[in-house]
C-alpha positions in Angstrom: -42.0 33.8 14.8 -42.2 35.9 11.7 -43.7 34.5 8.5 -43.8 36.2 5.1 -46.9 37.9 3.7 -47.9 35.1 1.3 -47.7 32.4 3.9 -49.7 34.5 6.3 -52.4 35.1 3.8 -52.6 31.4 3.0 -52.9 30.6 6.7 -55.7 33.1 7.0 -57.7 31.8 4.0 -57.2 28.2 5.2 -58.5 29.2 8.6 -61.6 30.8 7.2 -62.4 27.8 5.0 -61.9 25.5 8.0 -64.8 27.4 9.8 -67.4 27.0 7.0 -67.7 23.9 5.0 -69.8 24.7 1.9 -69.9 24.7 -1.8 -70.8 28.0 -3.4 -71.0 26.6 -7.0 -73.8 28.4 -8.9 -73.8 31.5 -6.7 -73.0 34.9 -8.2 -71.5 37.3 -5.7 -70.6 40.9 -6.1 -67.9 42.5 -3.9 -67.0 46.1 -3.2 -63.5 45.9 -1.7 -63.3 49.6 -0.8 -59.8 49.8 -2.3 -58.6 48.3 1.0 -57.3 45.2 2.6 -60.0 43.0 1.4 -58.5 43.2 -2.1 -55.9 40.7 -1.0 -58.1 37.8 -0.3 -61.9 38.2 -0.4 -62.5 37.4 -4.1 -60.0 34.5 -4.0 -61.5 32.9 -0.9 -65.1 33.0 -2.3 -63.9 31.8 -5.7 -62.1 28.9 -4.2 -65.4 27.8 -2.7 -67.0 27.7 -6.1 -68.7 31.1 -6.4 -68.6 33.3 -9.4 -67.3 36.6 -8.2 -67.2 40.1 -9.7 -65.5 43.0 -7.9 -65.4 46.8 -7.9 -63.1 49.2 -6.1 -60.2 46.7 -6.0 -57.3 48.9 -7.0 -55.8 50.6 -4.0 -53.3 53.3 -4.7 -52.6 54.5 -1.2 -55.1 57.4 -1.2 -58.4 56.0 -2.5 -59.3 53.7 0.3 -63.0 54.1 1.3 -63.3 57.0 -1.2 -67.0 56.9 -2.2 -67.0 53.1 -2.0 -67.2 50.3 0.4 -69.5 49.8 3.4 -70.0 53.5 4.0 -70.9 54.1 0.3 -72.6 51.0 -0.9 -74.9 52.6 -3.6 -72.8 51.4 -6.5 -72.8 47.9 -5.2 -76.6 48.0 -4.7 -77.1 48.9 -8.3 -74.6 46.3 -9.5 -76.4 43.5 -7.6 -79.9 44.6 -8.6 -79.0 45.0 -12.3 -76.6 42.1 -12.6 -78.7 39.2 -11.3 -76.4 38.4 -8.3 -77.4 36.3 -5.4 -75.8 38.7 -2.9 -73.3 41.6 -2.6 -70.8 42.3 0.1 -69.2 45.7 0.9 -66.2 45.9 3.1 -64.6 48.9 4.8 -61.0 49.8 4.3 -59.5 47.5 6.9 -62.2 44.9 6.3 -63.3 44.5 9.9 -66.9 45.3 9.0 -69.4 44.3 6.4 -72.6 45.6 4.9 -74.4 43.1 2.6 -76.8 43.6 -0.2 -79.7 41.2 -1.0 -80.7 40.1 -4.4 -83.0 43.2 -4.9 -80.3 45.6 -4.1 -81.5 46.3 -0.5 -79.0 46.8 2.3 -78.4 44.1 4.9 -76.7 46.0 7.8 -75.3 44.7 11.1 -78.8 44.5 12.7 -79.9 42.2 9.8 -76.8 40.1 10.1 -77.2 39.7 13.9 -80.9 38.7 13.3 -80.1 36.2 10.5 -77.1 34.6 12.2 -78.6 34.7 15.7 -81.8 33.0 14.6 -79.8 30.4 12.7 -77.5 29.7 15.6 -80.4 29.4 18.0 -82.2 27.0 15.7 -79.0 24.8 15.6 -78.3 25.0 19.3 -75.2 27.1 18.9 -76.4 30.4 20.5 -75.0 30.4 24.0 -77.7 31.5 26.5 -79.9 32.4 23.6 -78.4 35.9 23.7 -77.3 38.3 21.0 -75.2 41.3 22.1 -76.0 44.7 20.5 -75.2 48.3 21.1 -77.7 51.1 21.9 -77.5 52.1 18.2 -79.4 49.0 17.1 -82.8 49.5 15.7 -85.9 48.9 17.8 -87.1 46.5 15.2 -84.2 44.1 15.9 -85.2 43.8 19.5 -88.8 43.0 18.6 -87.7 40.4 16.0 -85.4 38.7 18.5 -88.1 38.6 21.1 -90.5 37.1 18.6 -88.0 34.3 18.0 -87.3 33.6 21.7 -83.9 35.3 21.7 -82.7 37.6 24.5 -80.2 40.4 24.1 -77.6 42.4 25.9 -77.2 46.1 25.1 -73.8 47.8 25.4 -72.4 51.3 24.7 -71.3 52.0 21.2 -68.1 50.4 20.2 -67.2 46.8 19.3 -64.8 46.7 22.3 -67.8 47.0 24.6 -69.6 44.3 22.6 -66.5 42.0 23.0 -66.1 42.7 26.7 -69.7 41.7 27.3 -69.3 38.6 25.1 -66.1 37.5 26.8 -67.6 38.0 30.3 -70.7 35.8 29.6 -69.3 33.6 26.8 -72.0 34.8 24.3 -71.8 33.6 20.8 -72.5 36.5 18.5 -72.8 40.3 18.8 -72.0 43.5 17.0 -73.0 46.9 15.7 -75.5 48.1 13.2 -72.5 49.5 11.2 -71.4 46.0 10.4 -68.8 45.1 13.0 -69.9 41.5 13.9 -68.1 39.3 16.3 -68.4 35.5 16.3 -66.8 34.7 19.6 -66.1 31.0 18.9 -63.8 32.1 16.1 -62.5 35.6 16.8 -62.4 38.4 19.3 -62.9 41.2 16.8 -64.9 42.0 13.7 -63.9 40.3 10.5 -65.8 41.3 7.4 -64.9 38.3 5.3 -65.8 35.9 8.1 -69.1 37.7 8.4 -69.8 37.3 4.7 -69.0 33.6 4.9 -71.3 33.2 7.9 -74.2 34.8 6.0 -73.4 32.6 3.0 -73.4 29.6 5.3 -76.9 30.3 6.4 -78.0 30.9 2.8 -76.6 27.6 1.6 -77.8 25.6 4.6 -81.4 26.9 4.5 -81.7 27.4 0.7 -83.0 30.9 1.3 -82.0 34.2 0.0 -80.9 37.2 2.2 -84.3 38.8 1.5 -86.1 35.7 2.7 -83.8 35.3 5.7 -84.6 38.9 6.7 -88.3 38.3 6.9 -89.6 38.9 10.4 -87.3 41.9 10.9 -89.0 45.2 10.4 -86.7 48.2 10.6 -88.2 51.3 12.2 -87.4 54.7 10.8 -84.3 55.8 12.6 -82.2 59.0 12.5 -78.7 59.2 14.1 -77.4 62.8 14.6 -73.8 63.6 15.7 -73.8 66.7 17.7 -70.3 68.4 17.8 -69.3 69.7 21.2 -66.1 71.3 22.6 -66.1 69.2 25.8 -68.1 66.0 25.9 -68.1 65.7 29.7 -69.2 69.3 30.2 -72.0 68.8 27.6 -73.3 65.8 29.5 -73.4 67.9 32.7 -75.3 70.8 31.0 -78.0 72.0 33.3 -80.6 72.3 30.6 -79.9 68.8 29.3 -80.0 67.3 32.8 -83.3 69.0 33.4 -84.8 67.6 30.2 -83.7 64.1 31.1 -85.1 64.4 34.6 -88.4 65.6 33.3 -88.6 62.7 30.8 -87.9 60.2 33.5 -90.5 61.7 35.8 -93.1 61.5 33.0 -92.2 57.9 32.2 -92.4 56.9 35.9 -95.9 58.5 36.0 -96.9 55.8 33.4 -95.2 53.0 35.4 -97.0 49.7 35.7 -95.2 47.6 38.2 -96.8 44.3 37.2 -95.9 45.0 33.6 -92.3 45.8 34.6 -92.0 42.5 36.5 -93.5 40.7 33.5 -91.2 42.5 31.0 -88.1 41.9 33.2 -88.8 38.2 33.1 -88.7 38.3 29.3 -85.3 40.1 29.4 -83.3 38.5 32.1 -80.1 40.1 30.9 -81.3 43.6 31.5 -81.1 44.9 35.1 -84.7 45.0 36.4 -83.8 48.3 38.1 -83.2 49.8 34.6 -86.8 48.9 33.5 -89.5 51.4 34.4 -92.5 49.4 33.2 -94.2 51.5 30.6 -96.5 49.7 28.2 -95.5 50.1 24.5 -98.8 51.8 23.3 -98.4 54.4 26.0 -94.7 55.0 25.1 -95.6 55.4 21.4 -98.4 57.9 22.3 -96.0 59.8 24.5 -93.3 59.8 21.8 -95.7 61.1 19.2 -96.5 64.2 21.3 -93.1 64.7 22.8 -91.5 64.6 19.4 -93.3 67.9 18.6 -91.4 69.7 21.3 -88.1 71.5 21.3 -87.1 69.4 24.4 -87.1 66.3 22.2 -84.2 67.7 20.2 -82.2 68.1 23.5 -83.2 64.7 24.7 -81.8 63.1 21.5 -78.3 64.5 22.1 -77.7 61.8 24.7 -77.2 58.0 24.1 -77.3 55.7 25.9 -79.8 56.6 28.6 -80.2 55.3 32.1 -83.5 53.4 31.6 -84.6 50.9 29.0 -87.7 52.9 28.1 -85.6 56.0 27.6 -83.6 54.2 25.0 -86.8 52.9 23.3 -88.2 56.5 23.4 -85.0 57.6 21.7 -85.6 55.1 19.0 -89.2 56.1 18.5 -88.3 59.7 18.2 
């Protein structure tokens, strides 16, 4: 059946509030609505839960969506939160399917932080199916280390929330997403929802009495550089002889450092990663190799491909 816009909006807001049961009285929240779809309901939903809300970029005119604002340009929100004594800030993108948060000091809380915070909270409350968080190959190495320290396994997919969802649906995993802020809570939705993600973060804050900064403790983000390399033909580029030679050489060097006992041990810690995709290189050796390899021209060629075939290659990519 077809329902009118206002009725649909009311149903959506009611659905969100049925998922999280909390009182946000006393909380000051800043929102960057990206001049997009979040302007219709984000502030109203949070206000109805008791929060004091201030918004920026909430006047869409048809051409200003995402223009120097929102989750891809959160600098103004960061300053607003830091200078305005807010408990948190939330930046949406134009269609509001992803979210970048800001802690009380104006520091960014990206998708990796959100998966860490929510994954850890869900595990502690027995709601993280199989104790697994689903990530993509773009997630920071620090996230994997932090998850491991908290007894949480992970699955790693290709870039794209559709791949995250496919993995979650196949194994009935609870939470997954991308560093960019697309987060899926499979119990409630099959795609990213920025407002739902904001509410989930607030739920953890209220339940634990901790700030986003405190909840992020234990997660160290390693320096990371993502470079888009324009090509005329993606498939031809991936079959480039020079590129294939570089990758083959890296794999041969990694296998020279292989420790089979360590591989078996490491595979036991990551049951959701195919053992045949783990070479078995100890982290100190991989770091030493990365330090030297990063000085070569071949490293630049190696970095044009992601994901790689082997677990250590992806870690090497992150270290480089």
